SERO-4910 file (N, C-alpha, C, O; in steps of 0.05 Angstrom, whole numbers):
BEGIN
 pado doro    nc1    nc2    nc3   cac1   cac2   cac3    cc1    cc2    cc3    oc1    oc2    oc3
  Met    A    642   -450   -244    652   -462   -220    671   -483   -227    664   -501   -243
  Cys    A    694   -484   -217    713   -505   -223    716   -522   -197    718   -511   -175
  Leu    A    715   -548   -199    718   -566   -178    746   -573   -172    764   -571   -189
  Asn    A    751   -583   -148    779   -590   -141    785   -618   -155    774   -638   -147
  Pro    A    803   -617   -176    809   -642   -191    821   -663   -175    816   -687   -180
  Val    A    837   -656   -154    851   -676   -137    829   -692   -122    829   -717   -122
  Ala    A    811   -678   -108    790   -690    -95    773   -709   -111    766   -731   -103
  Ile    A    766   -698   -135    750   -714   -155    766   -740   -163    754   -761   -164
  Ala    A    791   -737   -169    807   -759   -178    808   -780   -157    807   -803   -164
  Cys    A    811   -774   -131    811   -793   -111    784   -808   -109    783   -832   -104
  Ser    A    763   -793   -111    737   -806   -110    729   -824   -133    712   -841   -130
  Val    A    742   -820   -156    735   -836   -181    757   -858   -187    756   -871   -208
  Gln    A    776   -860   -171    798   -880   -176    788   -908   -181    799   -922   -198
  Pro    A    767   -917   -166    757   -944   -171    744   -947   -198    744   -968   -211
  Leu    A    732   -926   -207    717   -926   -233    739   -928   -256    735   -942   -277
  Leu    A    760   -915   -252    782   -914   -273    792   -943   -278    794   -951   -301
  Ser    A    797   -958   -257    807   -985   -260    786  -1003   -274    794  -1023   -286
  Ser    A    760   -997   -275    740  -1013   -288    733  -1003   -316    717  -1016   -330
  Leu    A    744   -981   -325    739   -971   -352    750   -990   -374    774   -992   -376
  Pro    A    733  -1003   -389    744  -1022   -408    761  -1012   -431    752   -994   -444
  Gly    A    783  -1022   -435    799  -1016   -458    811   -988   -459    816   -979   -482
  Leu    A    815   -974   -438    828   -949   -439    856   -952   -447    872   -962   -431
  Ser    A    863   -943   -471    889   -948   -483    909   -926   -478    931   -926   -489
  Phe    A    903   -907   -462    921   -886   -454    919   -881   -424    900   -889   -411
  Thr    A    940   -869   -414    943   -863   -386    937   -833   -380    952   -816   -389
  Pro    A    916   -828   -365    913   -799   -357    937   -790   -340    945   -804   -322
  Glu    A    948   -767   -346    974   -760   -335    972   -741   -311    991   -739   -295
  Thr    A    950   -728   -307    948   -709   -285    922   -715   -269    904   -729   -277
  Pro    A    921   -703   -245    896   -706   -230    872   -696   -245    850   -708   -243
  Leu    A    873   -675   -259    853   -664   -276    844   -684   -297    820   -689   -300
  Glu    A    862   -696   -310    856   -715   -331    842   -740   -320    823   -751   -331
  Arg    A    852   -748   -296    840   -771   -283    812   -766   -275    795   -783   -276
  Ala    A    807   -740   -265    781   -732   -258    761   -733   -282    738   -743   -280
  Ile    A    771   -723   -304    755   -721   -329    747   -749   -338    724   -755   -343
  Val    A    768   -766   -340    759   -793   -352    745   -811   -331    736   -834   -337
  Gly    A    744   -802   -308    729   -816   -287    700   -809   -284    685   -822   -270
  Glu    A    693   -788   -299    664   -778   -300    647   -798   -315    655   -805   -338
  Pro    A    626   -808   -304    607   -826   -318    598   -814   -346    595   -829   -366
  Glu    A    594   -789   -347    586   -776   -373    607   -779   -393    600   -785   -416
  Trp    A    633   -775   -386    655   -778   -405    658   -807   -413    663   -813   -437
  Val    A    655   -825   -394    659   -854   -399    636   -864   -419    641   -880   -437
  Glu    A    612   -854   -414    590   -861   -434    598   -853   -462    595   -868   -481
  Gly    A    606   -828   -465    613   -819   -491    638   -832   -504    639   -836   -528
  Ala    A    658   -837   -487    684   -848   -497    679   -878   -506    692   -888   -524
  Thr    A    661   -891   -494    659   -919   -500    638   -925   -521    635   -948   -528
  Arg    A    625   -905   -531    605   -908   -553    617   -908   -581    639   -897   -584
  Lys    A    603   -918   -601    613   -915   -627    612   -886   -634    596   -872   -623
  Gln    A    628   -876   -653    630   -848   -659    605   -837   -675    602   -813   -678
  Ser    A    587   -854   -683    563   -844   -695    541   -864   -691    547   -886   -682
  Cys    A    515   -856   -697    493   -875   -694    492   -895   -717    477   -914   -716
  Ser    A    508   -890   -737    508   -910   -759    522   -935   -750    543   -934   -737
  Glu    A    511   -958   -757    521   -983   -751    547   -990   -766    562  -1008   -759
  Gln    A    552   -974   -788    573   -979   -806    600   -967   -794    621   -974   -803
  Val    A    598   -949   -775    621   -935   -765    634   -954   -746    620   -966   -730
  Gln    A    660   -958   -747    675   -974   -728    691   -956   -710    698   -933   -717
  Gly    A    696   -967   -687    712   -952   -668    696   -935   -649    673   -928   -654
  Thr    A    708   -930   -626    696   -912   -606    711   -885   -604    733   -882   -614
  Ala    A    698   -867   -590    711   -842   -586    737   -845   -571    756   -829   -576
  Lys    A    740   -865   -552    766   -867   -538    788   -877   -558    811   -871   -554
  Asp    A    781   -892   -579    800   -899   -599    811   -874   -614    835   -871   -618
  His    A    791   -857   -620    801   -831   -633    816   -815   -616    836   -803   -624
  Ile    A    808   -813   -591    824   -797   -572    851   -808   -570    870   -792   -572
  Gln    A    855   -833   -567    882   -845   -566    898   -836   -590    921   -828   -586
  Gln    A    888   -837   -615    903   -827   -638    910   -798   -635    933   -791   -642
  Ile    A    892   -781   -626    899   -754   -624    920   -747   -603    937   -730   -607
  Leu    A    919   -762   -582    940   -762   -561    967   -770   -572    988   -758   -565
  Glu    A    967   -790   -588    993   -797   -600   1005   -776   -617   1029   -772   -616
  Val    A    988   -763   -633    996   -740   -650   1007   -719   -634   1028   -708   -640
  Ile    A    992   -710   -612   1002   -690   -595   1030   -696   -584   1047   -679   -584
  Asp    A   1034   -722   -574   1060   -730   -564   1081   -727   -585   1103   -718   -579
  Gln    A   1075   -734   -610   1095   -733   -633   1102   -705   -639   1125   -699   -644
  Leu    A   1081   -686   -640   1085   -659   -648   1092   -638   -627   1106   -618   -633
  Gln    A   1082   -643   -603   1084   -624   -583   1105   -632   -562   1115   -614   -548
  Gly    A   1111   -657   -559   1132   -665   -541   1127   -655   -513   1108   -663   -499
  His    A   1144   -637   -505   1141   -625   -478   1136   -595   -480   1146   -580   -463
  Ser    A   1121   -586   -500   1115   -558   -503   1096   -549   -482   1083   -565   -469
  Glu    A   1094   -524   -477   1077   -513   -456   1047   -515   -462   1030   -515   -445
  Asp    A   1041   -518   -490   1014   -523   -496   1004   -552   -496    980   -558   -499
  Arg    A   1023   -570   -491   1016   -599   -491    994   -605   -472    976   -620   -480
  Ala    A    994   -596   -448    973   -602   -427    946   -594   -436    926   -607   -432
  Arg    A    946   -568   -448    921   -558   -458    910   -572   -480    886   -578   -480
  Leu    A    927   -580   -501    920   -597   -522    909   -624   -514    890   -635   -526
  Arg    A    921   -635   -494    911   -660   -483    884   -659   -472    868   -677   -475
  Leu    A    877   -637   -459    851   -632   -446    830   -629   -469    807   -639   -467
  Ile    A    837   -616   -491    818   -614   -512    813   -640   -527    791   -647   -536
  Ala    A    837   -655   -529    832   -682   -542    816   -701   -525    800   -716   -535
  Leu    A    821   -701   -498    805   -719   -482    774   -712   -482    758   -729   -479
  Ile    A    768   -686   -485    742   -679   -479    725   -676   -507    702   -686   -508
  His    A    736   -664   -526    721   -655   -550    703   -678   -562    679   -674   -563
  Asp    A    715   -701   -570    700   -720   -586    685   -741   -567    671   -758   -576
  Ala    A    689   -738   -541    676   -756   -523    646   -748   -521    630   -762   -509
  Phe    A    639   -726   -533    610   -716   -532    596   -718   -557    574   -707   -559
  Lys    A    606   -730   -577    592   -734   -604    566   -749   -599    546   -742   -612
  Tyr    A    566   -767   -582    541   -784   -577    518   -766   -569    495   -773   -574
  Lys    A    523   -743   -557    501   -725   -549    489   -711   -574    466   -703   -574
  Ser    A    505   -707   -596    495   -692   -617    490   -710   -642    476   -701   -661
  Ala    A    500   -734   -643    498   -752   -666    470   -762   -670    461   -764   -693
  Cys    A    455   -769   -649    429   -781   -652    411   -767   -632    403   -778   -612
  Pro    A    404   -743   -637    386   -728   -617    358   -741   -616    347   -750   -636
  Pro    A    346   -741   -593    317   -751   -593    299   -734   -609    303   -710   -611
  Pro    A    279   -745   -621    260   -729   -638    249   -707   -622    241   -710   -599
  Gly    A    248   -684   -634    237   -660   -621    256   -645   -603    249   -624   -592
  Ser    A    280   -655   -600    299   -640   -582    314   -621   -600    315   -623   -624
  Glu    A    325   -601   -585    342   -579   -599    370   -592   -606    383   -605   -590
  Gln    A    376   -589   -631    403   -599   -640    426   -581   -630    426   -557   -634
  Arg    A    445   -592   -619    469   -578   -609    493   -593   -619    492   -618   -622
  Thr    A    515   -579   -624    540   -593   -632    554   -607   -609    548   -601   -586
  His    A    571   -627   -614    585   -640   -593    605   -620   -582    613   -623   -558
  Gly    A    614   -600   -597    630   -580   -584    616   -564   -561    628   -559   -540
  Tyr    A    591   -559   -565    574   -546   -545    573   -563   -519    577   -554   -497
  Trp    A    567   -589   -523    566   -607   -501    593   -611   -487    594   -613   -463
  Ala    A    615   -612   -504    641   -614   -492    648   -591   -475    660   -595   -454
  Arg    A    641   -566   -484    646   -543   -468    629   -544   -441    640   -540   -420
  Arg    A    604   -550   -443    589   -551   -419    601   -570   -398    602   -563   -375
  Phe    A    610   -592   -407    622   -613   -389    649   -600   -379    654   -600   -355
  Ala    A    666   -590   -395    692   -579   -388    690   -555   -368    708   -552   -352
  Glu    A    669   -539   -369    667   -517   -352    665   -524   -323    669   -507   -305
  Arg    A    658   -550   -317    660   -559   -290    687   -564   -278    691   -567   -253
  Phe    A    707   -564   -297    735   -572   -290    756   -550   -297    776   -547   -284
  Ile    A    749   -536   -317    769   -518   -330    761   -489   -332    739   -483   -340
  Ala    A    779   -471   -323    773   -443   -326    786   -429   -348    780   -406   -353
  Asp    A    804   -443   -363    820   -431   -384    801   -427   -409    793   -446   -423
  Asp    A    794   -400   -414    778   -392   -435    787   -401   -462    771   -406   -480
  Gly    A    814   -404   -466    826   -413   -491    818   -442   -498    811   -449   -520
  Val    A    820   -458   -478    813   -487   -480    783   -489   -486    775   -504   -504
  Leu    A    767   -474   -471    738   -475   -474    729   -466   -501    712   -479   -513
  Thr    A    741   -445   -511    734   -435   -537    741   -456   -559    725   -460   -577
  Val    A    765   -468   -557    773   -488   -577    753   -512   -576    746   -522   -597
  Leu    A    745   -519   -553    726   -541   -550    700   -535   -565    689   -553   -578
  Thr    A    691   -512   -563    667   -503   -577    669   -501   -606    652   -511   -621
  Leu    A    690   -488   -616    692   -477   -643    711   -496   -662    712   -491   -686
  Tyr    A    725   -515   -650    744   -530   -666    733   -541   -692    744   -536   -713
  Asp    A    711   -555   -690    700   -568   -715    691   -547   -736    695   -550   -760
  Gly    A    680   -525   -726    672   -504   -746    695   -493   -760    693   -487   -784
  Asn    A    717   -489   -748    740   -478   -760    752   -500   -779    760   -493   -802
  Phe    A    754   -525   -771    763   -547   -787    746   -551   -811    758   -556   -833
  Gln    A    719   -549   -809    702   -552   -832    705   -530   -852    704   -534   -876
  Ala    A    709   -504   -841    714   -482   -858    740   -485   -874    741   -478   -898
  Met    A    759   -495   -861    785   -499   -874    782   -520   -897    791   -516   -919
  Leu    A    767   -543   -891    764   -563   -911    748   -552   -933    755   -557   -956
  Trp    A    728   -536   -929    711   -526   -949    727   -508   -968    725   -509   -993
  Lys    A    743   -492   -956    761   -471   -971    781   -489   -987    784   -483  -1011
  Thr    A    793   -509   -978    811   -526   -991    798   -539  -1013    810   -538  -1035
  Leu    A    774   -551  -1011    758   -564  -1031    750   -545  -1053    752   -551  -1077
  His    A    742   -521  -1045    734   -501  -1065    758   -493  -1082    755   -491  -1106
  Glu    A    781   -488  -1069    804   -479  -1083    815   -501  -1102    824   -496  -1124
  Asn    A    813   -526  -1092    821   -550  -1111    802   -552  -1134    811   -556  -1157
  Arg    A    777   -548  -1130    757   -550  -1151    764   -529  -1173    766   -536  -1197
  Glu    A    769   -504  -1164    775   -482  -1182    800   -487  -1196    803   -480  -1219
  Ala    A    820   -498  -1183    847   -504  -1196    844   -527  -1217    858   -527  -1238
  Ala    A    825   -545  -1212    820   -567  -1231    805   -558  -1255    806   -571  -1276
  Gln    A    791   -536  -1255    776   -528  -1279    792   -512  -1299    780   -504  -1320
***
């Protein structure tokens, strides 16, 4: 089920103005609805891991990704979809970083997709939200393995 993003954006406008340190501007009613959700705010304002050594919050990381999208995608037709992925994906690391003892471990991609399904019907965006890190990790592993073989 997808909710009406315009109606949601209107109802969360007061919350947006109180979100501390949001260093980017949501561009569409859908983006405003997403960043106005308390669940998103909770994840975006937390540190990226439960380790006290990690600096920065998810919203800091999201800002960096949005800047890269602007640099590389400009006004492409995929830009809006990439922005949705950037806004949502890492905002849910807090749900998988420190699971309560005895709970089932799920990836932040899983939680991001569950959240996004309330707003987005685009299967491509939902799939990327779920699988992005797995593909990225596979690419890193392959690159590391190839580099190790080349060094031997």
